[in-house]
C-alpha positions in Angstrom: -0.2 0.2 0.2 3.1 2.7 0.8 4.4 1.7 -2.8 0.9 3.1 -4.1 1.2 6.4 -2.2 5.0 6.6 -3.1 3.9 6.1 -7.1 1.0 8.8 -6.7 3.7 11.4 -5.0 5.9 10.6 -7.6 3.6 11.3 -10.6 2.0 14.2 -8.8 5.7 15.7 -8.6 6.5 14.6 -12.3 3.2 16.5 -13.3 3.9 19.8 -11.5 7.6 19.9 -12.8 6.2 19.5 -16.3 4.0 22.3 -15.9 5.9 24.4 -13.7 9.0 24.2 -16.4 6.5 26.0 -19.0 4.5 28.3 -17.0 7.5 29.4 -14.7 8.8 32.8 -15.7 12.5 32.6 -13.9 13.2 29.3 -16.4 14.0 30.6 -19.8 12.2 27.9 -21.8 10.9 29.1 -25.4 9.2 26.5 -27.8 10.3 26.9 -30.9 7.8 27.2 -33.6 8.0 23.2 -35.2 7.1 22.4 -31.3 3.9 24.5 -31.3 3.0 23.3 -34.3 3.2 19.7 -33.4 1.7 20.5 -29.9 -1.1 22.2 -31.5 -2.5 18.6 -32.3 -2.3 17.3 -28.8 -5.7 18.4 -27.6 -7.6 17.3 -30.7 -5.6 13.8 -30.4 -6.4 13.3 -26.6 -10.1 14.2 -27.4 -10.4 11.9 -30.1 -8.8 9.0 -28.3 -11.5 9.9 -25.6 -14.6 9.6 -27.5 -14.1 7.2 -30.1 -14.1 4.0 -27.9 -17.2 5.8 -26.1 -19.1 6.2 -29.0 -18.4 3.2 -30.9 -17.7 0.6 -28.2 -19.9 2.3 -25.2 -22.9 0.2 -26.1 -22.1 -2.7 -23.8 -21.5 -5.7 -25.1 -20.1 -7.2 -28.8 -23.5 -8.6 -29.3 -25.5 -5.4 -29.4 -26.0 -3.6 -32.6 -23.9 -0.1 -33.2 -27.4 0.8 -34.9 -29.2 0.8 -31.2 -26.4 2.8 -29.4 -27.7 6.1 -27.7 -24.1 6.9 -27.6 -23.6 7.1 -31.6 -27.0 9.2 -31.6 -26.1 11.4 -29.1 -22.8 11.9 -30.7 -24.5 12.6 -33.9 -26.8 15.2 -32.5 -23.9 16.8 -30.7 -21.8 17.1 -33.6 -24.4 19.0 -35.7 -25.4 21.1 -32.7 -21.6 21.8 -32.4 -21.8 23.1 -36.3 -25.0 25.2 -35.9 -24.5 26.6 -32.6 -21.3 28.3 -31.3 -22.2 28.0 -27.4 -20.5 25.6 -25.6 -22.9 25.3 -22.8 -25.6 24.4 -25.4 -24.0 22.3 -27.4 -23.2 20.1 -24.1 -26.5 20.3 -23.0 -28.2 19.1 -26.4 -25.7 16.2 -26.2 -26.5 15.3 -22.6 -30.4 15.6 -23.2 -30.4 13.6 -26.2 -28.1 10.9 -24.7 -30.6 10.7 -21.7 -33.6 10.7 -24.1 -32.2 8.2 -26.5 -31.2 6.2 -23.3 -34.4 6.2 -22.1 -36.2 5.5 -25.3 -33.9 3.0 -26.9 
C-alpha cells in the first residue's frame, strides 16, 4: 500500500514539474515554432482518443448493434449542434439531453 502512495507522489511531482517548466517566468524555456505546431495537435488527439471508444464501443456488449446505441445518436446530434451553435454550454446540454432521451427510449 505504501508503494501506491509513493507512486502517486512521484506522478504528482512529475506532473507539477512539467507544468512548472512552461509556466514559470524564472526558467527561460521557449518552444520553437515546430514544437508549437506539433503540440497544437495534442488537444484534438486526446479528445478523439476519449470519444471514439465511447461512441463506437460504449454500447456494452459485442452482441449489441451499433444501430441501437444511444452513444452514436447522441454523438451525431452533438456534432450537428456544434456545427450550428457556437455556445459550448448549449452544445453540451444538447448532447446530454439527447443521450438521456435516447438511452430512455432505445
